[in-house]
N, CA, C and O of each residue as an XYZ file, in Angstrom:
788
protein
N     156.620    125.007    149.029
C     156.795    124.036    147.986
C     155.615    123.067    147.941
O     155.142    122.665    146.878
N     155.168    122.715    149.131
C     154.042    121.792    149.204
C     152.789    122.414    148.595
O     152.026    121.731    147.912
N     152.572    123.717    148.840
C     151.415    124.411    148.279
C     151.520    124.460    146.773
O     150.524    124.301    146.067
N     152.726    124.679    146.278
C     152.934    124.737    144.829
C     152.663    123.381    144.192
O     152.073    123.316    143.114
N     153.077    122.318    144.828
C     152.845    120.970    144.317
C     151.350    120.653    144.296
O     150.847    120.090    143.324
N     150.658    121.004    145.340
C     149.198    120.777    145.406
C     148.490    121.584    144.328
O     147.577    121.089    143.667
N     148.918    122.826    144.156
C     148.302    123.673    143.148
C     148.534    123.128    141.748
O     147.617    123.113    140.927
N     149.747    122.682    141.470
C     150.055    122.089    140.171
C     149.273    120.794    139.954
O     148.835    120.518    138.837
N     149.096    120.010    140.993
C     148.326    118.760    140.889
C     146.871    119.048    140.544
O     146.273    118.370    139.709
N     146.316    120.050    141.189
C     144.920    120.428    140.914
C     144.786    120.929    139.485
O     143.830    120.570    138.798
N     145.728    121.755    139.019
C     145.675    122.278    137.653
C     145.790    121.132    136.653
O     145.041    121.084    135.677
N     146.714    120.216    136.887
C     146.884    119.056    136.005
C     145.613    118.193    135.987
O     145.208    117.690    134.939
N     145.005    118.035    137.142
C     143.783    117.247    137.243
C     142.659    117.889    136.428
O     141.933    117.198    135.714
N     142.519    119.194    136.535
C     141.487    119.919    135.798
C     141.741    119.839    134.301
O     140.819    119.583    133.526
N     142.988    120.056    133.889
C     143.323    120.030    132.471
C     143.153    118.631    131.890
O     142.698    118.479    130.757
N     143.516    117.615    132.659
C     143.458    116.252    132.132
C     142.044    115.676    132.143
O     141.766    114.688    131.464
N     141.178    116.279    132.893
C     139.791    115.786    132.906
C     139.152    116.052    131.556
O     139.239    117.152    131.010
N     138.537    115.069    131.055
C     137.867    115.167    129.766
C     136.400    115.500    130.006
O     135.741    114.874    130.835
N     135.909    116.462    129.295
C     134.505    116.824    129.437
C     133.642    115.678    128.924
O     133.835    115.169    127.820
N     132.687    115.291    129.759
C     131.789    114.215    129.350
C     130.907    114.693    128.211
O     130.411    115.820    128.211
N     130.726    113.820    127.254
C     129.850    114.164    126.132
C     128.397    114.110    126.585
O     127.977    113.207    127.309
N     127.653    115.101    126.137
C     126.235    115.107    126.457
C     125.536    114.031    125.632
O     125.847    113.839    124.457
N     124.590    113.332    126.256
C     123.873    112.317    125.485
C     123.080    112.978    124.356
O     122.611    114.109    124.485
N     122.944    112.256    123.262
C     122.169    112.804    122.147
C     120.731    112.988    122.580
O     120.148    112.129    123.240
N     120.173    114.113    122.200
C     118.797    114.398    122.566
C     117.856    113.571    121.709
O     118.044    113.415    120.502
N     116.859    113.058    122.363
C     115.851    112.267    121.669
C     114.843    113.221    121.040
O     114.302    114.082    121.733
N     114.586    113.089    119.766
C     113.639    113.963    119.080
C     112.197    113.506    119.244
O     111.300    114.046    118.598
N     111.968    112.536    120.086
C     110.611    112.031    120.303
C     109.852    112.962    121.244
O     110.384    113.365    122.278
N     108.613    113.305    120.893
C     107.839    114.156    121.801
C     107.330    113.422    123.039
O     106.923    114.071    124.002
N     107.343    112.087    123.041
C     106.847    111.334    124.195
C     105.338    111.215    124.148
O     104.774    110.872    123.108
N     104.676    111.493    125.263
C     103.223    111.396    125.317
C     102.575    112.677    124.797
O     102.973    113.780    125.173
N     101.587    112.523    123.941
C     100.821    113.661    123.438
C      99.429    113.554    124.053
O      98.669    112.635    123.746
N      99.110    114.505    124.922
C      97.851    114.469    125.659
C      96.783    115.324    124.985
O      97.094    116.284    124.279
N      95.537    114.969    125.207
C      94.414    115.807    124.779
C      94.339    116.942    125.790
O      94.071    116.703    126.968
N      94.574    118.172    125.347
C      94.569    119.303    126.275
C      93.348    120.200    126.096
O      93.019    120.981    126.989
N      92.678    120.097    124.962
C      91.497    120.928    124.710
C      90.332    120.456    125.578
O      89.931    119.295    125.506
N      89.793    121.353    126.395
C      88.631    121.012    127.229
C      87.456    120.578    126.359
O      86.665    119.718    126.746
N      87.355    121.182    125.185
C      86.278    120.849    124.260
C      86.396    119.398    123.780
O      85.398    118.676    123.759
N      87.594    118.965    123.398
C      87.788    117.579    122.957
C      87.714    116.599    124.122
O      87.265    115.466    123.943
N      88.142    117.010    125.307
C      87.989    116.149    126.483
C      86.516    115.887    126.780
O      86.164    114.844    127.330
N      85.666    116.828    126.418
C      84.221    116.692    126.639
C      83.597    115.650    125.704
O      82.455    115.241    125.915
N      84.327    115.220    124.684
C      83.805    114.260    123.692
C      83.982    112.808    124.128
O      84.077    111.925    123.275
N      84.028    112.542    125.410
C      84.194    111.165    125.888
C      82.826    110.485    125.956
O      82.288    110.269    127.041
N      82.282    110.158    124.818
C      80.981    109.485    124.771
C      81.218    108.004    125.029
O      82.060    107.387    124.377
N      80.491    107.438    125.964
C      80.724    106.056    126.376
C      79.567    105.153    125.983
O      78.538    105.604    125.481
N      79.767    103.870    126.225
C      78.748    102.868    125.938
C      77.442    103.273    126.627
O      77.438    103.638    127.803
N      76.361    103.206    125.899
C      75.059    103.662    126.386
C      74.618    104.938    125.687
O      73.436    105.282    125.708
N      75.567    105.646    125.064
C      75.217    106.846    124.290
C      74.572    106.426    122.971
O      74.967    105.431    122.365
N      73.577    107.194    122.537
C      72.982    106.928    121.227
C      72.443    108.217    120.617
O      72.180    109.196    121.316
N      72.287    108.189    119.297
C      71.759    109.304    118.522
C      70.704    108.749    117.566
O      70.941    107.748    116.891
N      69.544    109.397    117.510
C      68.490    109.016    116.563
C      68.340    110.168    115.578
O      68.097    111.305    115.982
N      68.485    109.876    114.288
C      68.425    110.913    113.263
C      67.298    110.623    112.283
O      66.848    109.486    112.142
N      66.859    111.674    111.614
C      65.940    111.534    110.496
C      66.592    112.189    109.284
O      67.167    113.273    109.383
N      66.495    111.529    108.163
C      67.030    112.082    106.921
C      65.898    112.854    106.263
O      64.921    112.261    105.806
N      66.026    114.171    106.214
C      64.942    114.994    105.662
C      64.793    114.802    104.156
O      63.764    115.173    103.591
N      65.803    114.228    103.494
C      65.702    113.975    102.054
C      64.925    112.692    101.764
O      64.123    112.646    100.831
N      65.167    111.640    102.573
C      64.502    110.346    102.327
C      63.463    109.998    103.385
O      62.722    109.028    103.224
N      63.396    110.777    104.469
C      62.524    110.545    105.629
C      62.848    109.241    106.357
O      62.016    108.733    107.109
N      64.032    108.701    106.146
C      64.456    107.478    106.825
C      64.975    107.828    108.216
O      65.753    108.766    108.391
N      64.523    107.050    109.203
C      64.993    107.227    110.581
C      66.107    106.223    110.832
O      66.008    105.057    110.451
N      67.170    106.694    111.480
C      68.326    105.854    111.752
C      68.729    106.054    113.206
O      68.577    107.144    113.758
N      69.233    105.011    113.810
C      69.759    105.141    115.167
C      71.190    104.631    115.188
O      71.517    103.629    114.552
N      72.031    105.331    115.925
C      73.440    104.986    116.073
C      73.737    104.931    117.564
O      73.379    105.844    118.308
N      74.383    103.877    117.992
C      74.722    103.790    119.409
C      76.164    103.321    119.575
O      76.744    102.695    118.689
N      76.719    103.646    120.738
C      78.096    103.247    121.025
C      78.091    101.827    121.558
O      77.479    101.512    122.579
N      78.794    100.991    120.826
C      78.879     99.575    121.152
C      80.045     99.289    122.086
O      79.964     98.379    122.911
N      81.129    100.052    121.969
C      82.327     99.781    122.737
C      83.092    101.088    122.939
O      83.180    101.904    122.022
N      83.645    101.290    124.140
C      84.440    102.488    124.451
C      85.777    102.052    125.021
O      85.840    101.089    125.785
N      86.844    102.745    124.661
C      88.176    102.446    125.211
C      88.937    103.747    125.425
O      88.815    104.690    124.643
N      89.717    103.781    126.486
C      90.602    104.906    126.770
C      92.009    104.360    126.889
O      92.210    103.265    127.413
N      92.992    105.117    126.405
C      94.366    104.667    126.574
C      95.343    105.507    125.794
O      95.088    106.672    125.488
N      96.476    104.892    125.474
C      97.529    105.524    124.693
C      97.884    104.587    123.548
O      97.900    103.368    123.720
N      98.166    105.149    122.390
C      98.588    104.341    121.249
C      99.723    105.046    120.553
O      99.885    106.259    120.680
N     100.501    104.296    119.824
C     101.615    104.877    119.091
C     102.757    103.891    119.006
O     102.548    102.678    119.015
N     103.971    104.419    118.924
C     105.141    103.564    118.831
C     106.065    103.840    120.012
O     105.664    104.505    120.967
N     107.292    103.339    119.957
C     108.228    103.503    121.070
C     108.587    104.961    121.297
O     109.026    105.326    122.387
N     108.408    105.796    120.288
C     108.844    107.187    120.341
C     107.736    108.127    120.822
O     107.969    108.993    121.665
N     106.544    107.950    120.284
C     105.451    108.867    120.577
C     104.176    108.081    120.848
O     103.814    107.186    120.084
N     103.501    108.419    121.938
C     102.208    107.815    122.213
C     101.169    108.921    122.351
O     101.471    110.016    122.825
N      99.949    108.621    121.933
C      98.868    109.600    121.907
C      97.743    109.151    122.833
O      97.247    108.029    122.735
N      97.355    110.044    123.729
C      96.178    109.782    124.552
C      94.971    109.760    123.631
O      94.868    110.583    122.721
N      94.059    108.826    123.860
C      92.877    108.767    123.006
C      91.655    108.252    123.758
O      91.755    107.526    124.747
N      90.510    108.658    123.248
C      89.210    108.094    123.619
C      88.676    107.508    122.325
O      88.525    108.220    121.332
N      88.398    106.242    122.332
C      87.980    105.578    121.104
C      86.650    104.879    121.350
O      86.433    104.290    122.409
N      85.762    104.948    120.362
C      84.518    104.204    120.499
C      84.082    103.656    119.155
O      84.415    104.195    118.099
N      83.331    102.578    119.223
C      82.811    101.903    118.047
C      81.312    102.122    118.031
O      80.632    101.839    119.017
N      80.782    102.632    116.904
C      79.339    102.852    116.801
C      78.717    101.841    115.846
O      79.342    101.400    114.882
N      77.493    101.494    116.137
C      76.695    100.652    115.256
C      75.440    101.424    114.898
O      74.860    102.104    115.745
N      75.020    101.321    113.651
C      73.823    102.011    113.169
C      72.833    100.992    112.646
O      73.200     99.874    112.284
N      71.561    101.398    112.612
C      70.558    100.506    112.034
C      70.688    100.484    110.513
O      70.254     99.529    109.870
N      71.281    101.526    109.936
C      71.496    101.552    108.492
C      72.742    102.391    108.187
O      72.708    103.585    108.483
N      73.809    101.885    107.639
C      74.051    100.466    107.371
C      74.431     99.757    108.657
O      74.689    100.407    109.670
N      74.466     98.457    108.630
C      74.765     97.677    109.831
C      76.254     97.546    110.100
O      76.646     96.863    111.046
N      77.086     98.178    109.300
C      78.530     98.111    109.502
C      78.955     99.040    110.635
O      78.447    100.157    110.738
N      79.882     98.594    111.488
C      80.357     99.457    112.577
C      81.260    100.575    112.053
O      81.908    100.435    111.016
N      81.288    101.674    112.785
C      82.173    102.790    112.477
C      83.040    103.053    113.693
O      82.534    103.170    114.809
N      84.336    103.144    113.483
C      85.268    103.406    114.568
C      85.568    104.905    114.624
O      85.905    105.521    113.613
N      85.442    105.476    115.809
C      85.712    106.901    116.018
C      86.780    107.040    117.099
O      86.864    106.225    118.018
N      87.592    108.083    116.971
C      88.645    108.314    117.960
C      88.804    109.816    118.186
O      88.694    110.615    117.257
N      89.065    110.177    119.436
C      89.387    111.559    119.791
C      90.829    111.557    120.275
O      91.175    110.840    121.214
N      91.670    112.364    119.630
C      93.064    112.559    120.025
C      93.291    114.068    120.080
O      92.364    114.842    119.839
N      94.504    114.488    120.393
C      94.810    115.920    120.505
C      94.475    116.671    119.219
O      94.146    117.856    119.272
N      94.552    116.008    118.068
C      94.290    116.657    116.779
C      92.834    116.776    116.407
O      92.517    117.463    115.436
N      91.913    116.129    117.143
C      90.499    116.261    116.839
C      89.736    114.957    116.962
O      90.208    113.982    117.547
N      88.537    114.972    116.391
C      87.584    113.865    116.431
C      87.565    113.250    115.032
O      87.160    113.902    114.069
N      88.000    112.004    114.924
C      88.122    111.335    113.631
C      87.083    110.224    113.506
O      86.921    109.404    114.410
N      86.389    110.209    112.382
C      85.413    109.172    112.056
C      86.063    108.205    111.074
O      86.884    108.614    110.253
N      85.705    106.937    111.150
C      86.235    105.895    110.268
C      87.732    105.706    110.500
O      88.515    105.552    109.562
N      88.101    105.723    111.781
C      89.485    105.529    112.224
C      89.941    104.124    111.845
O      89.193    103.159    112.004
N      91.181    104.011    111.338
C      91.671    102.731    110.821
C      92.786    102.108    111.651
O      93.525    101.268    111.137
N      92.928    102.485    112.900
C      93.866    101.808    113.775
C      95.184    102.505    114.040
O      95.881    102.144    114.988
N      95.552    103.498    113.234
C      96.777    104.244    113.491
C      96.465    105.734    113.525
O      95.566    106.213    112.834
N      97.220    106.449    114.334
C      97.002    107.888    114.486
C      97.160    108.569    113.131
O      98.081    108.264    112.374
N      96.246    109.501    112.833
C      96.302    110.234    111.573
C      95.410    109.638    110.493
O      95.356    110.163    109.380
N      94.708    108.546    110.804
C      93.810    107.962    109.806
C      92.374    108.346    110.129
O      92.065    108.731    111.257
N      91.513    108.242    109.150
C      90.112    108.583    109.329
C      89.803    109.976    108.822
O      90.670    110.671    108.291
N      88.550    110.374    108.997
C      88.061    111.672    108.535
C      87.908    112.580    109.747
O      87.132    112.279    110.655
N      88.643    113.691    109.769
C      88.591    114.621    110.902
C      87.337    115.481    110.781
O      87.288    116.423    109.990
N      86.327    115.140    111.578
C      85.049    115.851    111.483
C      84.903    116.961    112.526
O      83.942    117.729    112.483
N      85.856    117.049    113.466
C      85.723    118.052    114.527
C      87.087    118.322    115.148
O      87.664    117.450    115.798
N      87.606    119.544    114.944
C      88.881    119.930    115.544
C      88.706    120.459    116.960
O      89.680    120.612    117.696
N      87.493    120.729    117.327
C      87.229    121.341    118.627
C      86.872    122.798    118.433
O      87.517    123.507    117.661
N      85.855    123.239    119.127
C      85.348    124.600    118.956
C      86.368    125.644    119.382
O      86.385    126.748    118.838
N      87.216    125.311    120.347
C      88.182    126.283    120.876
C      89.461    126.379    120.065
O      90.257    127.292    120.284
N      89.678    125.459    119.132
C      90.891    125.500    118.318
C      90.759    126.551    117.225
O      89.666    127.054    116.961
N      91.888    126.879    116.588
C      91.837    127.847    115.496
C      91.126    127.218    114.298
O      91.166    126.002    114.108
N      90.490    128.042    113.514
C      89.687    127.557    112.390
C      90.555    127.156    111.208
O      91.508    127.853    110.856
N      90.218    126.035    110.604
C      90.829    125.628    109.339
C      89.964    126.186    108.214
O      88.872    126.697    108.463
N      90.445    126.090    106.987
C      89.704    126.645    105.849
C      88.363    125.958    105.633
O      87.432    126.575    105.115
N      88.251    124.695    106.021
C      87.021    123.954    105.758
C      86.051    123.972    106.933
O      85.130    123.157    106.981
N      86.243    124.892    107.883
C      85.400    124.922    109.084
C      84.690    126.264    109.242
O      85.201    127.316    108.858
N      83.491    126.183    109.821
C      82.705    127.365    110.153
C      82.171    127.187    111.564
O      81.690    126.110    111.917
N      82.253    128.232    112.367
C      81.738    128.176    113.744
C      80.375    128.852    113.830
O      80.112    129.874    113.195
N      79.519    128.232    114.646
C      78.213    128.820    114.965
C      78.103    128.904    116.484
O      78.287    127.908    117.185
N      77.802    130.105    116.986
C      77.577    130.236    118.427
C      76.371    129.421    118.849
O      76.362    128.822    119.925
N      75.337    129.399    117.986
C      74.167    128.557    118.226
C      73.578    128.151    116.875
O      73.711    128.859    115.877
N      72.933    127.003    116.876
C      72.344    126.473    115.652
C      71.091    125.703    116.021
O      71.114    124.882    116.938
N      69.989    125.962    115.313
C      68.738    125.259    115.570
C      68.719    123.982    114.739
O      68.835    124.029    113.515
N      68.573    122.842    115.409
C      68.524    121.543    114.743
C      67.296    120.800    115.250
O      67.155    120.570    116.452
N      66.416    120.428    114.341
C      65.174    119.692    114.587
C      64.230    120.460    115.506
O      63.304    121.109    115.018
N      64.436    120.406    116.813
C      63.496    121.083    117.716
C      64.167    121.853    118.847
O      63.505    122.234    119.812
N      65.487    122.087    118.736
C      66.150    122.837    119.791
C      67.435    123.502    119.295
O      67.978    123.157    118.245
N      67.901    124.471    120.094
C      69.165    125.141    119.808
C      70.313    124.355    120.433
O      70.190    123.816    121.533
N      71.426    124.301    119.714
C      72.669    123.742    120.221
C      73.713    124.845    120.149
O      73.700    125.667    119.232
N      74.618    124.858    121.123
C      75.593    125.935    121.223
C      76.997    125.445    120.882
O      77.328    124.271    121.045
N      77.804    126.380    120.405
C      79.198    126.124    120.028
C      79.298    124.947    119.060
O      79.885    123.910    119.367
N      78.711    125.139    117.894
C      78.679    124.109    116.852
C      79.756    124.422    115.816
O      79.929    125.570    115.405
N      80.469    123.388    115.408
C      81.483    123.524    114.367
C      81.015    122.743    113.145
O      80.702    121.556    113.238
N      80.970    123.415    112.006
C      80.638    122.748    110.745
C      81.944    122.498    109.997
O      82.722    123.422    109.759
N      82.178    121.227    109.627
C      83.383    120.843    108.900
C      82.989    120.293    107.543
O      82.144    119.402    107.449
N      83.603    120.826    106.487
C      83.348    120.349    105.129
C      84.419    119.328    104.745
O      85.616    119.587    104.873
N      83.967    118.165    104.273
C      84.860    117.131    103.746
C      84.531    117.019    102.260
O      83.455    116.539    101.902
N      85.435    117.450    101.400
C      85.127    117.536     99.965
C      84.992    116.168     99.297
O      84.221    116.016     98.349
N      85.726    115.189     99.778
C      85.677    113.843     99.183
C      85.580    112.853    100.342
O      86.567    112.216    100.709
N      84.383    112.732    100.913
C      84.186    111.961    102.136
C      84.097    110.462    101.833
O      83.106    110.015    101.255
N      85.108    109.681    102.210
C      85.057    108.245    101.937
C      83.923    107.542    102.663
O      83.477    106.480    102.227
N      83.443    108.118    103.772
C      82.338    107.498    104.507
C      80.988    107.820    103.874
O      79.959    107.301    104.305
N      80.991    108.676    102.852
C      79.760    109.029    102.135
C      79.927    108.752    100.645
O      79.408    109.491     99.809
N      80.652    107.685    100.317
C      80.826    107.305     98.913
C      81.608    108.303     98.091
O      81.412    108.386     96.879
N      82.494    109.068     98.720
C      83.309    110.049     97.999
C      82.584    111.349     97.695
O      83.110    112.201     96.977
N      81.382    111.509     98.234
C      80.615    112.741     98.018
C      81.089    113.829     98.985
O      81.861    113.564     99.906
N      80.615    115.050     98.760
C      80.944    116.176     99.647
C      79.996    116.151    100.844
O      78.778    116.067    100.684
N      80.573    116.227    102.049
C      79.788    116.185    103.288
C      80.062    117.409    104.146
O      81.146    117.991    104.116
N      79.047    117.778    104.910
C      79.178    118.798    105.948
C      78.747    118.152    107.264
O      77.623    117.664    107.387
N      79.650    118.153    108.243
C      79.347    117.623    109.572
C      79.141    118.783    110.527
O      79.937    119.722    110.551
N      78.080    118.722    111.311
C      77.788    119.707    112.344
C      77.925    118.982    113.680
O      77.173    118.050    113.967
N      78.892    119.416    114.500
C      79.222    118.702    115.733
C      79.430    119.721    116.844
O      79.971    120.801    116.607
N      79.005    119.380    118.047
C      79.473    120.098    119.227
C      79.886    119.069    120.269
O      79.480    117.909    120.193
N      80.681    119.483    121.229
C      81.251    118.505    122.159
C      80.231    117.987    123.160
O      80.395    116.887    123.688
N      79.180    118.755    123.432
C      78.182    118.306    124.404
C      77.377    117.110    123.900
O      77.095    116.181    124.656
N      77.007    117.139    122.609
C      76.112    116.104    122.089
C      76.666    115.341    120.894
O      76.038    114.386    120.437
N      77.810    115.728    120.383
C      78.407    115.002    119.262
C      77.744    115.334    117.944
O      77.631    116.505    117.581
N      77.306    114.314    117.224
C      76.739    114.460    115.881
C      75.384    115.171    115.951
O      74.454    114.674    116.585
N      75.275    116.325    115.302
C      74.012    117.057    115.273
C      73.350    116.976    113.902
O      72.124    116.942    113.792
N      74.173    116.948    112.864
C      73.631    116.996    111.513
C      74.735    116.609    110.534
O      75.910    116.905    110.750
N      74.328    115.932    109.442
C      75.269    115.648    108.359
C      74.548    115.829    107.041
O      73.523    115.196    106.785
N      75.095    116.701    106.204
C      74.565    116.925    104.857
C      75.519    116.285    103.863
O      76.736    116.419    103.988
N      74.964    115.582    102.868
C      75.772    114.968    101.814
C      75.266    115.486    100.474
O      74.065    115.471    100.207
N      76.203    115.950     99.625
C      75.869    116.531     98.323
C      76.493    115.729     97.197
O      77.625    115.256     97.304
N      75.742    115.583     96.123
C      76.266    115.059     94.863
C      76.294    116.255     93.924
O      75.262    116.653     93.385
N      77.472    116.823     93.729
C      77.559    118.103     93.019
C      76.933    119.172     93.893
O      77.381    119.402     95.016
N      75.892    119.831     93.379
C      75.192    120.842     94.182
C      73.847    120.330     94.699
O      73.091    121.090     95.303
N      73.542    119.049     94.468
C      72.261    118.479     94.884
C      72.395    117.810     96.252
O      73.247    116.945     96.452
N      71.541    118.224     97.188
C      71.508    117.615     98.513
C      70.861    116.236     98.396
O      69.696    116.127     98.014
N      71.617    115.180     98.723
C      71.060    113.826     98.606
C      70.786    113.187     99.967
O      70.059    112.197    100.048
N      71.355    113.739    101.028
C      71.099    113.229    102.373
C      71.274    114.365    103.369
O      72.213    115.155    103.275
N      70.353    114.432    104.327
C      70.415    115.472    105.350
C      69.965    114.860    106.668
O      68.806    114.986    107.062
N      70.900    114.193    107.348
C      70.576    113.524    108.610
C      70.578    114.545    109.732
O      71.572    115.232    109.965
N      69.446    114.634    110.426
C      69.248    115.623    111.481
C      68.983    114.891    112.797
O      68.181    113.959    112.847
N      69.664    115.321    113.858
C      69.488    114.707    115.164
C      68.098    115.011    115.726
O      67.694    116.169    115.838
N      67.369    113.929    116.079
C      66.049    114.101    116.708
C      66.127    113.863    118.220
O      65.621    114.657    119.012
N      66.771    112.754    118.602
C      66.881    112.388    120.013
C      68.289    111.879    120.281
O      68.991    111.424    119.378
N      68.675    111.966    121.529
C      70.013    111.483    121.913
C      70.036    111.141    123.389
O      69.204    111.602    124.170
N      71.001    110.329    123.747
C      71.302    110.014    125.133
C      72.820    109.957    125.222
O      73.448    109.102    124.598
N      73.408    110.858    125.991
C      74.855    110.936    126.085
C      75.303    110.443    127.456
O      74.846    110.942    128.484
N      76.194    109.466    127.462
C      76.763    108.920    128.697
C      78.248    109.236    128.689
O      78.944    108.973    127.708
N      78.730    109.804    129.796
C      80.161    110.103    129.919
C      80.733    109.361    131.109
O      81.926    109.474    131.391
């Protein structure tokens, strides 16, 4: 009788126990890290500079990194690892903010993820329709390897004109062509550089 009572008590206990509700799953991805080795290589720091010549106007310009920051940005739900730097040029004298996140290298970044002009998705990523890969490309006086050319049809950083950016992760900006219709109006070519990581 005692065994029967114990058995009935256990059965009643099991039946009366209410299954705990599972907590609602959070749809937030959490931290989004830069995983592409190619984009990780784009950590250009203060002291880096690029000297270009515009073959259309023969104007020489220099751009250098004024400020570098590493960290995470976003909201309570999702944060993005980033490398951000501010460049200053001799022409124009306005600073340009650049950021590298998991989605690529953005020029004219405006403070929130997803803003700016994506000029480089990374050589190892899959190609978008506006990108062309070059195993090597001769620029000014030397070959550069693993170059990605990105076309921006309405580039706000070039007055709404069509631009082609040539970038690789080792040296960054190699060349920028700007077109008004089919006429080449600017062709900035890298002459010298100093890259600090």
